[in-house]
N, C-alpha and C positions, 0 to 999 in steps of 0.2 A: 569372857571365854570367846574363843574363835570358833566359827562354824567349820564346816568341812573345807579343809584346805587341799586343793587338787594339784596346784602347780605354782611353784615359785621359781622365777628365773631372774638371773642377774640383770637381764634386759626385759623388764615387765612390759607387756604391751600397753598398759595404762600409762606409763611414763617413758615409753621408748622414744629416743631421740631421733630426729631426722638428719640426714647427712647435710652438710653445708652445701647450698646451691646458689647459683647467681640470682640476684634479686631481679624481679621483673621491672622493666622500665615502662614508664608511661609512653604510649604511642601517640604520635602527633597525627593529625588528619591531614594527610598530604593534599587531598583534593581541595580542602579549604584553603591551604596556603597557596596553592597553584591558582585557585579561582580568584582570590583577592589580589594577588600581585600580578599573576599572569606571566611570571618570569620563571624560567627554568633554573636560574642561578639561585634564587631564593629556596626553591624546593631542594636543591643539592646541599645548600648550607644547613637547612633544617634537618635533613637526613643525616648529614655528618655530625651534627651537634647531638642528635638523638642517639647515635650509636656510641659515642665515646664521651661519657661524662669526665669531668676533670679528675686529676689524680687524687686531689684532696677529698672529692666526693666518694671515689672508689675506696679510698683508705678508710674513710668514715663508715661506709657501708660494710666493708669487711670487719672492722673493729665492732660495729654493732652486732653483726652476726655471731662473732666470736664470744661477745659478752652474753648474748642470749644463750649460746650452746652451753658455756660454763655455768650459767645460772640454772639451766635446765639439768645439768649434770649433778650440780649440788642438790637440787630438789630430788632427783632420783636417789642419790646417796642417802639423803635424809629419810625417804620412804623405805629404802632397802634396810636401813638401821632400825626403824620402827618395826618393820616385819620380822627382822632377825631377834629383836628384843622379845616379841610376843612369842616367837618360836622357843626361844630359850626358856621362857617362863612356863610354857606349855610342857616342855620336856621335864622341867624340875618339879612342877606340881602334879602333873598327870602321868608321867612316865611315857609320854608320847615318843614314838620311834621316828626319827627323821628319815626322809628320803635323800638321795644323793643331791638332788637340787636344793633342798632346804639346807642340808649341811654345808654345801658350797656357798650358798647365800650368807650364811652365818659367818663363815671364815672370811669370805671376800669383804663383807661389810665391816668386820673388825679391822682388817688391814687398811681399808679405805678411810676410816674414821681416823686412824693414826696419820695417814698421808694427808688428811685435810689441813692440819695445822700448818705444815711448810707450804702447802699449796695456797692456803689463804694469805700468808705472808708475802709470797711472790706475787700473787693476784693484786693485792693492795698496793705494793711498791712498784712493780713494773709488770703490768699485765701483758704487755706486748712480747715478753720473753717466753711466755708459757709454750708456744709451739717449738721453741728451741729446747726448752727443758723436756718436753715430751720426746723429742728426738734423741737428745743426749743423756737424759736422766729420768727415764720413764718411771722409776720407782718412787719419785716424788709426787707424782700425779695420781689421783684417785682414778680408778678404772672407769667410772662413769663420766669422766671428763676427758676421755680419749676417744677420737674418732676412729671408725673402723680402718680407714686408710693409714692413720698413723700407728695402729697396731701392726699392720702388715709391714710397713717400712721400719 
């Protein structure tokens, strides 16, 4: 049995995703570089190298962020599904009356579980295409795997 349930939201604070941000870069100690070489040119090269990582590194970092985002989205989807199942059982066994939030959670989790199958296939075959799919076919992506900026556009 569940205890007192006060609030269920599609974006539970326990599993709420963070928006994608730029990864922090490691800072070089410019004074150490300037003191050891004593040349201004070396300092400028170090600063330039620090500011712009290679394109391969940038692409890898972005891919890693997206993979973590989708992994967290699937975890949130799974948690929502478990909560929806327990609510359904509570309604059937005890005659519990659902609030609007709980009803919406159940309906959205059912739709998202159906969307999980094509999403998983695309994710395994061509994960880089998911942002395009979100833009052109959002009905194929679970709602927990869409960023707030993608929802607006």
